[in-house]
TIPALUM-159171 format. One record per residue (C-alpha): residue in one letter; z, x, y. Coordinates in steps of 0.02 Angstrom, whole numbers, plus 32768, in hexadecimal, padded with zeros to 4 digits. Example, Ala and Ser with C-alpha at 12.3 -4.5 7.8 and 13.67 -1.06 7.14 Angstrom:
% TIPALUM-159171
a818682677F1F;s816582AC7FCB;
END
This chain:
% TIPALUM-159171
m8F3C602D6CA0;s8F8F60226D4A;r8F695F866DAE;q8FA05FDC6E4E;s8EF0600D6E83;r8E5C5FAA6EC5;l8DA55FD66ED3;i8D4C5F886F67;y8C9A5F706F2B;s8BFF5F046F33;p8B495F296F09;v8B245EE06FB6;y8B5C5F8A6FF9;t8AAC5FC76FCF;n8A6C5F647066;y8AA05FFD70CB;y89F5604670AD;f898A60B4711D;h88EC60D370B4;d88B76116700B;d88AF61CD7040;h895361D270A1;p89DA62407051;f8A6161BE706E;n8A4461486FDC;q8AC560C46FB2;r8A7660AD6F08;r8AF861306EDB;l8B7B60A56EE2;l8B2260456E58;l8B2060E26DEB;t8BD861016E10;h8C0E60506DE9;d8BAB60526D47;l8BF960F76D12;m8CA860B26D32;q8C7A601B6CC9;a8C3360896C3F;y8CD860E66C35;q8D32603D6C31;l8D9560686CCD;l8D7B5FC06D22;r8DAE5F0D6D07;d8D7C5E7A6D72;e8E275E6E6DC4;d8E1B5F236DFF;i8D855EFE6E6E;l8D8D5EAC6F19;a8CF25E7C6F7A;p8CE35EC4702A;r8CE85E5770C4;q8C8D5E677168;a8CEB5EC171F2;t8CF85E57728F;d8CBA5E917338;e8D6F5E997371;e8D975F1172E3;l8CFE5F7C7305;e8D305F8373BC;l8DD15FDD738C;v8D5F6076738D;h8CAF604573C1;d8C6B6013746C;p8C405F587471;r8B975F8274BF;y8B6F5FF2742C;i8B9F5F6C73AE;q8B315EEE7407;f8A9F5F677409;v8AB05F8B734E;r8AAC5ED07330;e8A125EB7739E;q89B85F4D7352;g89D45F0772A4;e897D5E6772D2;t88D35EB872F1;d885C5F2E729A;e88345F86733F;v889F6019737B;l88E85FDB741F;p88D5604874BC;l898E607574C7;a89A260A1740E;a899D615E7422;g8A29615874A1;y8A956107741C;g8A6461867397;l89F46107733E;g893E6112730B;t895361CB72E4;e8929622B7246;d89E062287214;v8A0261727242;p8963610B7237;c896D60547267;f89665FCD71E3;r89725F1171DA;h8A215EC671E1;m8A6F5F707200;h8B065F247258;e8B305EB471C4;a8B1A5F407144;s8B825FB971AC;s8C0E5F4071D6;l8C1D5F12711E;i8C455FC870F7;v8CC85FCC7181;g8D0F5F287142;g8D1A5F717094;t8D865FFE70D4;l8DF25F837136;q8E025F1D7096;a8E455FBA7042;v8EC05FD370D1;d8EFC5F1F70C7;v8F1F5F1F700C;v8F7F5FC37017;m8FE35F9E70B5;n900B5EEB7080;g904E5F2B6FD9;q8FCB5ED96F6B;a8F9F5F846F23;e8FDB60366F3A;h8F2D60806F44;a8E7E60436F70;f8DD360956F6E;n8D3960616FD0;p8CAD60D36F91;a8C3160917013;g8CA160CE70A0;g8CBA617B70E8;l8C39616D7174;h8C9761EE71DB;h8C1362297258;a8BFA618E72C5;f8C4161937375;r8C7E610F73ED;g8BD260E67430;r8B5A614973C4;a8B1E61557311;s8B19620172C2;g8AFE6256721C;f8AC761BD71B6;c8B5C615A71FD;i8B4B60BF726B;y8C0160857271;n8C9360F67249;d8CFB609871C8;c8D7A612771BC;s8DA061217276;v8DA76063727B;a8E1F606471E6;i8E9260E2723A;a8E93608072DE;y8EB55FE17279;l8F4760377221;r8F8C606F72C9;k8F7A5FC37318;h8FBB5F54728D;w903B5FC47236;n9062604B72B6;a904560C37226;r9040617F722C;v8F9B61A671D8;l8F6A6244717D;y8EAC624E7170;i8E6962CE70F3;d8DAE62ED70F3;t8D62635A7069;d8CAC6334708E;a8C4163D070A0;h8C1763957150;h8C9E639871D6;g8CF262F071F7;d8CC662F872AF;g8CC3624072DD;v8D736224729A;q8DB862C372E7;w8D7B629A7397;a8DB461E5738C;f8E6A621C7376;y8E6762C773C7;d8EFA62A2743A;d8F61623473C5;p8FFA62877375;n900C61F572FC;v8F67621F72A6;l8F5362C6724F;t8E9C62E87227;v8E79637071A6;s8DC863A6717A;l8D93642570F5;h8CD96440710A;e8C4E64BF7106;t8C4B652871A4;g8BE364DF722F;k8B846583723F;y8B09654071C0;l8B26648571B3;f8B2763E47218;p8B8363B67285;g8BAC646972B7;t8C60644172E7;g8D076451728D;n8D4164FD72C6;t8DF7653072AF;t8E09652D736C;e8DEF646F736F;r8EA864447366;g8EBB63A773CD;d8EE163857483;g8F77635074EB;h8FFE63017480;g8F86631173ED;y8F7E63CE73F5;g8F9A64137347;f8F6D636E72F3;s8EB9639E72CF;v8EA8641D7242;n8E006466720F;i8DD564D9717E;p8D2065137192;l8CFB655E70E7;d8C7E65E970D0;a8BD665BC7085;y8BD365CA6FC6;t8C8D65AB6FB4;e8CB665866EFD;d8D3B651E6EA6;d8DC9659B6EA4;s8DC165C56F5C;f8DA865106F91;l8E3D64D76F2B;e8EAA656A6F61;v8E9565377016;y8EA8647D6FF3;q8F42648F6F87;k8F9A65056FFF;l8F72649C7098;i8F8A63E6706B;p903F63E7702B;k9078644970C4;l902463D0713B;v9068633770E1;r911A637C70E6;g910B63A7719E;f90B5630871D8;q91106288716A;p908362057168;d9099614E713F;v8FF0614570EA;i8F6861BE70B1;l8EAF619A70CB;t8E39620F706F;q8D806221708F;n8D33625B6FEA;g8C846299700F;c8C4862F96F76;d8BC063626FC6;a8C1E64066FAE;h8BD964066EFD;a8B5E64906ED2;y8AD764106EA7;d8ADB63BC6F52;p8A3263D46FA9;l8A7463D2705D;t8B05644E7059;h8B2C65017028;l8BD364F66FCE;s8BDE651E6F14;c8C6564B06ECA;s8C6364596E22;m8CA963B56DE3;k8D52640A6DCD;v8D6F63F96E88;y8D56633D6E80;q8DDB632F6DFB;q8E5A63936E5F;i8E3E634D6F0E;p8E77629B6EE4;r8EFE62DA6E6F;l8F5C63306EFC;a8F3E62A06F76;h8F8662286EF5;e901F62946EDD;m903D62A46F98;a902A61E96FB2;h90B161C26F32;t9124624D6F6E;y911D62267028;c90C7617D7047;s910C61056FC4;g906461156F6D;r8FFC60DA7003;w8F52612C6FEA;i8EAB60EC7029;a8E0D61476FF2;v8D5B6139702E;g8CB9618C6FF8;g8C4D61F4706D;g8BC162717056;g8B6E62956FB0;y8AB362AA6FA2;d8A9962D16EEB;i8AAD621B6EBE;w8A8562366E06;r8AEC62C96DCB;v8B7C62D86E47;v8BB162396EA1;p8BCF61C96E09;r8C38624D6DB1;a8C9C627F6E4B;w8CCC61CF6E7F;t8CEC61996DCC;l8D6862296DC2;l8DB961EC6E63;w8DCC613C6E1E;s8E0C61826D79;e8E9661DE6DD7;m8EBD614E6E4C;s8ECC60D06DBE;d8F3161426D4B;q8EA9614A6CC6;p8E8C62046CAC;l8DE9623D6C5F;a8DEA62D46BEC;d8DA263796C26;d8D2A63796B93;c8CF462C66BB3;e8C3E62996B91;i8BD962266C00;p8BC5617E6BA7;r8B1B61716B56;s8B0260C06B96;w8B0960FF6C49;q8A90618C6C27;e8A14611C6BCF;h8A18609C6C5B;w8A0061166CEC;q899C61A96CA5;p88F3614F6CAC;q890F61376D68;s893F61EB6D8F;e88CF62836DA3;l896762F16D7F;i89B463076CD3;l8A5762A76CD6;p8AF563036CA2;s8B3562EE6BF1;r8BE9631B6C1B;l8C6362E76CA1;f8C88639B6CD4;d8C0C64266CF7;e8BF064BF6C8E;p8C26655A6CEF;f8BAB658B6D78;p8B7566416D90;a8BEE669E6E01;i8BC166B56EB7;p8BA8676F6EDC;r8C1267666F7C;r8CA2670B6F27;a8D2E67846F5D;e8CEF678D7010;i8CDE66D0701E;t8D8B66B56FD5;e8DDA672C7052;k8D7E66DF70E5;n8DBD663370B3;r8E6F667470A8;v8E6466B97158;t8E1C66147194;l8EAD65B67145;e8F2D6623719E;r8ED766077245;a8ECB654D7229;i8F8265307204;l8FC2659E7291;h8FDB65087305;a8FE4647D7284;p907E640E7268;i90BD646E71D1;g9161643E717E;
END
């Protein structure tokens, strides 16, 4: 097993908790960690505990007044009068006790991943609690209070002057990260997501290409609803190598939301676990070819916490740590027996899905996605 990868993890991550009925449930991290353990993919020395991000680090992206309000809101059970103006106390982002501490720990975990990679302690690092890509400078959004992806990119720019390639394969557009670096030619943001015609946040059109010196350094692929594996991977595998060659990044940061899966209850894409084997595989290859191996991965969306998230992020760690799992791999019985009594859904018995029924509009969807790809790369920094 390679010792060139680190998992940033702590069960304390579950303190980022809205309420029992909220779709964003960090219990998924416990299931994921246990599945990695059941496959014997982890040893103690592979795991690093996250640290708290400092206010100074958060202020690389977030308004100090917002940070102070998040802290004050987390110290009371009452929703403060200004909460709505900061995107808090909403259906998407309810307030909860100690929300600043829980949120800054997730940001600190991603910064921990950055530090170990950029300081040469490891080639790759994965913070599954991260990927909170919707938060803005002074406003929470889409289940996200602080934007660990944006803070990490700003941190990379400040401390290493690094050219950063950010690849976001969450089904929801990576809007908070895009707008944070919309005019920066040293940060290339790439988002493959379900079209905003049907899904939050409604942005991520091919015409969102950047501004000023950053024009061309924002690339969006809004995929048609019900896109399946083959079309998703065709677009991804044609796009990413071209962008990497053209941009020549120093480091790759991937956001690995797994809500494009057909089981996800909040989205309308139709992918299987095959996609979550191939996405990290290509990112890994690109990192070694162009970035001396420097690859930082974070989690993201994923709302079927029982059947999808643990398998998808275990596959990511398997790839990152050079411990491939066979295509016919069964789910360890110990994991199933532990978690099945707690789940209303039948847990999967195999790592990969059986083939799903074909979507009737498959040819039409595939062609629409090809046209979208051509439009998206028209002004991109292609090599």
